[in-house]
C-alpha positions in Angstrom: 113.1 229.7 127.2 116.4 228.1 128.4 117.8 228.2 124.9 117.0 231.9 124.3 118.2 233.0 127.7 121.3 230.8 127.6 122.4 232.5 124.3 121.9 235.9 125.9 123.6 235.2 129.3 126.5 233.4 127.7 127.5 236.6 125.9 128.4 238.1 129.2 132.0 237.8 130.5 132.2 235.4 133.4 129.0 233.4 132.6 129.9 229.8 132.0 126.5 228.0 132.0 122.8 228.3 132.4 120.4 225.8 133.8 116.7 225.5 134.6 115.7 224.2 138.1 112.4 223.7 139.9 111.4 226.3 142.5 109.4 226.0 145.8 106.2 227.2 144.1 105.9 224.5 141.5 107.5 226.6 138.8 111.1 227.0 137.8 113.9 229.4 137.8 117.1 229.9 135.8 120.4 229.2 137.4 123.3 231.1 135.9 126.8 229.7 136.6 129.5 232.3 137.0 133.3 232.2 137.2 133.3 234.7 140.1 130.7 236.4 142.3 131.3 239.8 140.5 130.5 238.3 137.1 126.8 238.5 138.0 126.7 242.2 138.6 124.4 244.0 136.2 122.6 240.8 135.0 118.8 240.6 135.3 117.3 238.9 138.4 114.0 238.2 136.7 113.4 237.1 133.1 110.0 236.4 131.5 108.6 236.4 135.0 111.0 233.8 136.4 113.7 234.4 139.0 117.3 234.1 138.1 119.7 232.5 140.7 123.4 232.9 140.4 126.0 230.3 141.4 129.7 230.5 141.4 131.1 227.5 139.5 134.6 228.8 138.7 136.2 228.0 135.4 134.7 225.0 133.7 136.6 222.7 131.4 135.3 220.5 128.7 136.2 216.8 129.1 136.2 214.4 126.2 136.6 210.6 126.4 140.2 211.1 125.4 140.9 213.4 128.4 139.1 211.4 131.0 
């Protein structure tokens, strides 16, 4: 599920990552990481019966061993 929804969410501008986290009911939810709060507008809040949470992470940069 994460793989399928990651591919979909990452096609939207301002989405920089997708994670899966446990929820308080013993299940899980998707966390979508955004560059700005507005980037989440229009995105679904439930997918395949699971809630979607949005977090503003800002711009993410890839770090390699050479840049660390």
